[in-house]
C-alpha positions as CSV (number, residue, x, y, z in Angstrom):
1,M,0.0,0.0,0.0
2,S,1.4,3.4,-1.0
3,E,1.6,6.3,1.4
4,N,0.7,10.0,1.0
5,K,3.5,12.1,-0.4
6,T,4.6,15.4,1.2
7,V,6.1,18.0,-1.0
8,V,7.5,21.5,-0.6
9,E,6.4,23.7,-3.6
10,M,6.5,27.3,-4.7
11,H,3.2,28.9,-5.7
12,G,2.3,32.5,-6.6
13,C,-0.5,34.5,-5.2
14,I,-3.6,34.2,-7.4
15,V,-4.1,38.0,-7.2
16,C,-0.6,39.5,-7.5
17,G,1.9,36.7,-8.1
18,R,3.9,37.1,-4.9
19,T,5.6,33.7,-4.3
20,F,5.1,31.5,-1.3
21,T,6.5,28.3,0.0
22,V,3.8,25.7,0.4
23,L,3.9,22.3,2.1
24,A,1.5,20.1,0.2
25,V,0.2,16.5,0.9
26,Y,-0.8,14.4,-2.1
27,T,-2.6,11.0,-2.0
28,P,-0.9,8.1,-3.8
29,D,-3.1,8.8,-6.9
30,G,-1.8,12.4,-7.0
31,S,-4.9,14.2,-5.6
32,L,-4.3,17.1,-3.3
33,L,-5.1,16.2,0.3
34,D,-4.0,19.3,2.2
35,C,-1.7,22.3,2.0
36,K,-0.2,24.9,4.3
37,V,1.7,28.1,3.4
38,T,4.9,27.9,5.3
39,S,6.2,31.4,4.4
40,S,4.6,34.4,6.1
41,G,1.8,36.5,4.7
42,G,-0.2,33.9,2.7
43,H,-2.8,31.2,2.9
44,C,-4.1,28.3,0.8
45,L,-7.5,28.8,-0.9
46,P,-10.1,26.1,-0.3
47,V,-10.3,24.8,-3.8
48,E,-10.8,21.1,-4.3
49,K,-8.1,19.3,-6.2
50,Q,-6.1,22.5,-6.9
51,L,-3.4,24.2,-4.9
52,L,-4.0,28.0,-5.0
53,V,-2.7,30.6,-2.6
54,A,-3.3,34.2,-1.8
55,C,-1.7,37.0,0.2
56,D,-3.4,37.7,3.6
57,T,-3.6,41.4,2.6
58,H,-6.0,40.9,-0.3
59,T,-9.7,41.4,0.2
60,A,-12.2,38.6,-0.3
61,S,-13.5,40.5,-3.4
62,E,-10.0,40.7,-4.9
63,I,-9.5,37.0,-4.4
64,E,-12.9,36.1,-5.8
65,N,-12.2,38.2,-8.9
66,A,-8.8,36.6,-9.4
67,F,-10.3,33.1,-8.9
68,T,-13.0,33.9,-11.6
69,R,-10.3,34.9,-14.0
70,W,-8.3,31.8,-13.1
71,Q,-11.3,29.6,-13.7
72,S,-12.1,31.2,-17.1
73,R,-8.4,30.7,-18.2
74,N,-8.2,27.2,-16.9
75,G,-11.7,25.9,-17.2
76,T,-11.2,24.1,-20.5
77,E,-8.0,22.4,-19.3
78,L,-9.6,21.3,-16.1
79,A,-12.7,19.9,-17.9
80,D,-10.4,18.0,-20.3
81,E,-8.4,16.5,-17.3
82,Q,-11.6,15.4,-15.6
83,E,-12.9,13.7,-18.8
84,D,-9.7,11.8,-19.0
85,E,-10.2,10.3,-15.5
């Protein structure tokens, strides 16, 4: 039986692009299980199967707008990946 995989990754803020170090835990099949921003000033966004981060200083409205832009940019790619599964 395989175990979960813990990885340190770099991710940019969905709003401004500021980079953060993130500790991510993936299941054996590669699905995101949990994440924690380990550098100061940021947090993970509660998005299923996708690791996204934002600065603590951004408003909820700024994050929502950035997430909507992200979804419109990546919507086709995510739909294709889900069809392949």
